[in-house]
Biopython code that builds the backbone (N, CA, C, O; Angstrom):
import numpy as np
from Bio.PDB.StructureBuilder import StructureBuilder

atoms = [
    (1, "MET", "N", (105.108, 84.504, 128.199)),
    (1, "MET", "CA", (103.855, 84.757, 128.885)),
    (1, "MET", "C", (102.725, 84.149, 128.057)),
    (1, "MET", "O", (102.598, 84.418, 126.863)),
    (2, "ALA", "N", (101.918, 83.332, 128.707)),
    (2, "ALA", "CA", (100.799, 82.687, 128.025)),
    (2, "ALA", "C", (99.477, 83.299, 128.480)),
    (2, "ALA", "O", (99.263, 83.529, 129.670)),
    (3, "VAL", "N", (98.607, 83.556, 127.529)),
    (3, "VAL", "CA", (97.285, 84.095, 127.825)),
    (3, "VAL", "C", (96.265, 83.120, 127.255)),
    (3, "VAL", "O", (96.298, 82.790, 126.069)),
    (4, "THR", "N", (95.364, 82.667, 128.110)),
    (4, "THR", "CA", (94.321, 81.749, 127.658)),
    (4, "THR", "C", (92.952, 82.303, 128.018)),
    (4, "THR", "O", (92.793, 83.071, 128.967)),
    (5, "ILE", "N", (91.977, 81.889, 127.234)),
    (5, "ILE", "CA", (90.586, 82.296, 127.449)),
    (5, "ILE", "C", (89.792, 81.047, 127.803)),
    (5, "ILE", "O", (89.781, 80.082, 127.039)),
    (6, "SER", "N", (89.134, 81.055, 128.943)),
    (6, "SER", "CA", (88.359, 79.886, 129.355)),
    (6, "SER", "C", (86.989, 79.877, 128.671)),
    (6, "SER", "O", (86.564, 80.865, 128.073)),
    (7, "ASP", "N", (86.321, 78.743, 128.779)),
    (7, "ASP", "CA", (85.001, 78.592, 128.179)),
    (7, "ASP", "C", (83.940, 79.461, 128.846)),
    (7, "ASP", "O", (82.822, 79.570, 128.344)),
    (8, "SER", "N", (84.286, 80.081, 129.979)),
    (8, "SER", "CA", (83.317, 80.951, 130.652)),
    (8, "SER", "C", (83.186, 82.310, 129.968)),
    (8, "SER", "O", (82.337, 83.114, 130.354)),
    (9, "CYS", "N", (84.017, 82.575, 128.957)),
    (9, "CYS", "CA", (83.975, 83.849, 128.220)),
    (9, "CYS", "C", (82.578, 84.079, 127.651)),
    (9, "CYS", "O", (81.985, 83.184, 127.050)),
    (10, "ILE", "N", (82.058, 85.296, 127.851)),
    (10, "ILE", "CA", (80.726, 85.649, 127.346)),
    (10, "ILE", "C", (80.801, 86.610, 126.159)),
    (10, "ILE", "O", (79.783, 87.147, 125.725)),
    (11, "ALA", "N", (82.015, 86.824, 125.637)),
    (11, "ALA", "CA", (82.236, 87.679, 124.466)),
    (11, "ALA", "C", (81.658, 89.080, 124.649)),
    (11, "ALA", "O", (81.044, 89.634, 123.737)),
    (12, "CYS", "N", (81.862, 89.644, 125.834)),
    (12, "CYS", "CA", (81.313, 90.967, 126.134)),
    (12, "CYS", "C", (82.086, 92.090, 125.442)),
    (12, "CYS", "O", (81.543, 93.172, 125.222)),
    (13, "GLY", "N", (83.347, 91.837, 125.099)),
    (13, "GLY", "CA", (84.139, 92.845, 124.405)),
    (13, "GLY", "C", (84.970, 93.742, 125.298)),
    (13, "GLY", "O", (85.670, 94.620, 124.794)),
    (14, "ALA", "N", (84.916, 93.551, 126.603)),
    (14, "ALA", "CA", (85.701, 94.403, 127.506)),
    (14, "ALA", "C", (87.187, 94.295, 127.215)),
    (14, "ALA", "O", (87.885, 95.308, 127.170)),
    (15, "CYS", "N", (87.678, 93.081, 127.017)),
    (15, "CYS", "CA", (89.110, 92.903, 126.761)),
    (15, "CYS", "C", (89.526, 93.559, 125.455)),
    (15, "CYS", "O", (90.583, 94.185, 125.375)),
    (16, "GLU", "N", (88.699, 93.416, 124.438)),
    (16, "GLU", "CA", (89.002, 94.018, 123.139)),
    (16, "GLU", "C", (89.023, 95.537, 123.232)),
    (16, "GLU", "O", (89.850, 96.185, 122.591)),
    (17, "SER", "N", (88.121, 96.111, 124.025)),
    (17, "SER", "CA", (88.095, 97.571, 124.148)),
    (17, "SER", "C", (89.324, 98.088, 124.899)),
    (17, "SER", "O", (89.745, 99.224, 124.681)),
    (18, "ILE", "N", (89.900, 97.268, 125.776)),
    (18, "ILE", "CA", (91.093, 97.668, 126.522)),
    (18, "ILE", "C", (92.360, 97.416, 125.711)),
    (18, "ILE", "O", (93.289, 98.223, 125.750)),
    (19, "CYS", "N", (92.407, 96.313, 124.981)),
    (19, "CYS", "CA", (93.637, 95.936, 124.273)),
    (19, "CYS", "C", (93.302, 95.210, 122.967)),
    (19, "CYS", "O", (93.394, 93.986, 122.881)),
    (20, "SER", "N", (92.921, 95.971, 121.976)),
    (20, "SER", "CA", (92.519, 95.387, 120.691)),
    (20, "SER", "C", (93.698, 94.821, 119.897)),
    (20, "SER", "O", (93.492, 94.079, 118.936)),
    (21, "ASP", "N", (94.928, 95.161, 120.285)),
    (21, "ASP", "CA", (96.086, 94.563, 119.624)),
    (21, "ASP", "C", (96.205, 93.074, 119.959)),
    (21, "ASP", "O", (96.748, 92.300, 119.171)),
    (22, "VAL", "N", (95.700, 92.679, 121.122)),
    (22, "VAL", "CA", (95.821, 91.293, 121.576)),
    (22, "VAL", "C", (94.501, 90.544, 121.478)),
    (22, "VAL", "O", (94.479, 89.383, 121.067)),
    (23, "PHE", "N", (93.397, 91.191, 121.851)),
    (23, "PHE", "CA", (92.113, 90.491, 121.932)),
    (23, "PHE", "C", (91.177, 90.877, 120.796)),
    (23, "PHE", "O", (91.096, 92.042, 120.405)),
    (24, "SER", "N", (90.478, 89.888, 120.280)),
    (24, "SER", "CA", (89.387, 90.131, 119.339)),
    (24, "SER", "C", (88.248, 89.191, 119.733)),
    (24, "SER", "O", (88.470, 88.162, 120.370)),
    (25, "ILE", "N", (87.049, 89.554, 119.351)),
    (25, "ILE", "CA", (85.881, 88.771, 119.737)),
    (25, "ILE", "C", (85.324, 88.030, 118.531)),
    (25, "ILE", "O", (85.031, 88.627, 117.495)),
    (26, "GLU", "N", (85.186, 86.729, 118.686)),
    (26, "GLU", "CA", (84.491, 85.898, 117.706)),
    (26, "GLU", "C", (83.350, 85.239, 118.487)),
    (26, "GLU", "O", (82.486, 85.946, 119.006)),
    (27, "ASP", "N", (83.324, 83.913, 118.585)),
    (27, "ASP", "CA", (82.342, 83.278, 119.468)),
    (27, "ASP", "C", (82.707, 83.517, 120.921)),
    (27, "ASP", "O", (81.843, 83.572, 121.796)),
    (28, "LYS", "N", (83.995, 83.657, 121.158)),
    (28, "LYS", "CA", (84.544, 84.087, 122.443)),
    (28, "LYS", "C", (85.812, 84.859, 122.126)),
    (28, "LYS", "O", (86.209, 84.951, 120.964)),
    (29, "ALA", "N", (86.441, 85.405, 123.132)),
    (29, "ALA", "CA", (87.653, 86.186, 122.902)),
    (29, "ALA", "C", (88.741, 85.308, 122.296)),
    (29, "ALA", "O", (88.875, 84.133, 122.638)),
    (30, "VAL", "N", (89.508, 85.895, 121.396)),
    (30, "VAL", "CA", (90.625, 85.231, 120.749)),
    (30, "VAL", "C", (91.880, 86.047, 121.038)),
    (30, "VAL", "O", (91.848, 87.277, 121.021)),
    (31, "VAL", "N", (92.979, 85.356, 121.302)),
    (31, "VAL", "CA", (94.234, 86.010, 121.670)),
    (31, "VAL", "C", (95.206, 85.988, 120.501)),
    (31, "VAL", "O", (95.448, 84.940, 119.902)),
    (32, "ASN", "N", (95.762, 87.155, 120.179)),
    (32, "ASN", "CA", (96.848, 87.266, 119.209)),
    (32, "ASN", "C", (98.144, 87.094, 119.996)),
    (32, "ASN", "O", (98.688, 88.064, 120.524)),
    (33, "GLU", "N", (98.636, 85.856, 120.074)),
    (33, "GLU", "CA", (99.808, 85.542, 120.905)),
    (33, "GLU", "C", (101.027, 86.383, 120.540)),
    (33, "GLU", "O", (101.818, 86.731, 121.416)),
    (34, "ALA", "N", (101.187, 86.711, 119.270)),
    (34, "ALA", "CA", (102.359, 87.462, 118.815)),
    (34, "ALA", "C", (102.417, 88.864, 119.419)),
    (34, "ALA", "O", (103.491, 89.462, 119.488)),
    (35, "ALA", "N", (101.276, 89.393, 119.856)),
    (35, "ALA", "CA", (101.230, 90.760, 120.380)),
    (35, "ALA", "C", (101.251, 90.833, 121.903)),
    (35, "ALA", "O", (101.304, 91.929, 122.462)),
    (36, "VAL", "N", (101.210, 89.696, 122.582)),
    (36, "VAL", "CA", (101.112, 89.698, 124.044)),
    (36, "VAL", "C", (102.312, 90.380, 124.696)),
    (36, "VAL", "O", (102.131, 91.251, 125.547)),
    (37, "ALA", "N", (103.518, 90.008, 124.320)),
    (37, "ALA", "CA", (104.715, 90.519, 124.989)),
    (37, "ALA", "C", (104.820, 92.043, 124.926)),
    (37, "ALA", "O", (105.268, 92.671, 125.884)),
    (38, "ASP", "N", (104.415, 92.632, 123.820)),
    (38, "ASP", "CA", (104.501, 94.080, 123.663)),
    (38, "ASP", "C", (103.375, 94.832, 124.373)),
    (38, "ASP", "O", (103.416, 96.058, 124.478)),
    (39, "ASN", "N", (102.375, 94.104, 124.857)),
    (39, "ASN", "CA", (101.192, 94.740, 125.457)),
    (39, "ASN", "C", (100.845, 94.154, 126.817)),
    (39, "ASN", "O", (99.679, 94.166, 127.210)),
    (40, "ILE", "N", (101.829, 93.644, 127.540)),
    (40, "ILE", "CA", (101.536, 92.878, 128.750)),
    (40, "ILE", "C", (100.779, 93.682, 129.808)),
    (40, "ILE", "O", (99.917, 93.123, 130.486)),
    (41, "ASP", "N", (101.067, 94.953, 129.969)),
    (41, "ASP", "CA", (100.335, 95.748, 130.970)),
    (41, "ASP", "C", (98.855, 95.839, 130.613)),
    (41, "ASP", "O", (97.996, 95.720, 131.487)),
    (42, "SER", "N", (98.556, 96.047, 129.339)),
    (42, "SER", "CA", (97.161, 96.120, 128.897)),
    (42, "SER", "C", (96.481, 94.758, 128.990)),
    (42, "SER", "O", (95.288, 94.677, 129.283)),
    (43, "VAL", "N", (97.232, 93.695, 128.743)),
    (43, "VAL", "CA", (96.675, 92.338, 128.864)),
    (43, "VAL", "C", (96.256, 92.086, 130.313)),
    (43, "VAL", "O", (95.172, 91.561, 130.569)),
    (44, "LYS", "N", (97.114, 92.460, 131.249)),
    (44, "LYS", "CA", (96.786, 92.280, 132.668)),
    (44, "LYS", "C", (95.584, 93.139, 133.063)),
    (44, "LYS", "O", (94.738, 92.700, 133.842)),
    (45, "GLU", "N", (95.505, 94.349, 132.535)),
    (45, "GLU", "CA", (94.356, 95.216, 132.803)),
    (45, "GLU", "C", (93.070, 94.587, 132.273)),
    (45, "GLU", "O", (92.036, 94.616, 132.941)),
    (46, "ALA", "N", (93.139, 94.020, 131.069)),
    (46, "ALA", "CA", (91.973, 93.362, 130.476)),
    (46, "ALA", "C", (91.557, 92.152, 131.305)),
    (46, "ALA", "O", (90.365, 91.914, 131.499)),
    (47, "ALA", "N", (92.526, 91.391, 131.793)),
    (47, "ALA", "CA", (92.218, 90.223, 132.627)),
    (47, "ALA", "C", (91.515, 90.657, 133.905)),
    (47, "ALA", "O", (90.555, 90.018, 134.336)),
    (48, "ASP", "N", (91.986, 91.735, 134.509)),
    (48, "ASP", "CA", (91.357, 92.251, 135.734)),
    (48, "ASP", "C", (89.950, 92.770, 135.466)),
    (48, "ASP", "O", (89.085, 92.689, 136.338)),
    (49, "ALA", "N", (89.712, 93.301, 134.269)),
    (49, "ALA", "CA", (88.414, 93.887, 133.935)),
    (49, "ALA", "C", (87.391, 92.855, 133.468)),
    (49, "ALA", "O", (86.200, 93.159, 133.397)),
    (50, "CYS", "N", (87.832, 91.653, 133.153)),
    (50, "CYS", "CA", (86.908, 90.636, 132.638)),
    (50, "CYS", "C", (85.830, 90.329, 133.679)),
    (50, "CYS", "O", (86.151, 89.926, 134.797)),
    (51, "PRO", "N", (84.548, 90.517, 133.322)),
    (51, "PRO", "CA", (83.480, 90.345, 134.320)),
    (51, "PRO", "C", (83.276, 88.906, 134.771)),
    (51, "PRO", "O", (82.675, 88.678, 135.821)),
    (52, "VAL", "N", (83.757, 87.931, 134.011)),
    (52, "VAL", "CA", (83.602, 86.533, 134.394)),
    (52, "VAL", "C", (84.935, 85.844, 134.683)),
    (52, "VAL", "O", (84.969, 84.634, 134.906)),
    (53, "GLY", "N", (86.028, 86.599, 134.681)),
    (53, "GLY", "CA", (87.343, 86.038, 134.994)),
    (53, "GLY", "C", (87.822, 85.004, 133.990)),
    (53, "GLY", "O", (88.484, 84.035, 134.361)),
    (54, "ALA", "N", (87.493, 85.203, 132.728)),
    (54, "ALA", "CA", (87.810, 84.205, 131.710)),
    (54, "ALA", "C", (89.236, 84.293, 131.166)),
    (54, "ALA", "O", (89.689, 83.375, 130.482)),
    (55, "ILE", "N", (89.947, 85.382, 131.459)),
    (55, "ILE", "CA", (91.295, 85.568, 130.919)),
    (55, "ILE", "C", (92.321, 85.142, 131.964)),
    (55, "ILE", "O", (92.357, 85.670, 133.076)),
    (56, "GLU", "N", (93.146, 84.182, 131.583)),
    (56, "GLU", "CA", (94.197, 83.700, 132.472)),
    (56, "GLU", "C", (95.551, 84.118, 131.894)),
    (56, "GLU", "O", (95.859, 83.830, 130.738)),
    (57, "VAL", "N", (96.352, 84.799, 132.714)),
    (57, "VAL", "CA", (97.682, 85.229, 132.311)),
    (57, "VAL", "C", (98.689, 84.451, 133.149)),
    (57, "VAL", "O", (98.694, 84.533, 134.377)),
    (58, "GLU", "N", (99.535, 83.698, 132.466)),
    (58, "GLU", "CA", (100.517, 82.866, 133.186)),
    (58, "GLU", "C", (101.919, 83.263, 132.798)),
    (58, "GLU", "O", (102.885, 82.682, 133.293)),
]
sb = StructureBuilder()
sb.init_structure("model")
sb.init_model(0)
sb.init_chain("A")
sb.init_seg("    ")
for serial, (resi, resn, name, xyz) in enumerate(atoms, 1):
    if name == "N":
        sb.init_residue(resn, " ", resi, " ")
    sb.init_atom(name, np.array(xyz, "f"), 0.0, 1.0, " ", f" {name:<3s}", serial, name[0])
structure = sb.get_structure()
C-alpha cells in the first residue's frame, strides 16, 4: 500500500492528529512508510479527513 502527499497539503495537522504513527508535519505532511501497513484503517480515516484531499492511498 502506497501513501503519497500531494503539493496541495496545507500542513493543517489533521492527519497527524488521527494517525501520528504514520503522519508527521514538516513543511507538509510526511509519511512513515514503514508504519502504513500496521495502521491502514487510520491512514484511510486520515485521507478522508484531509480538508484539501492531499493524501492519496493506493
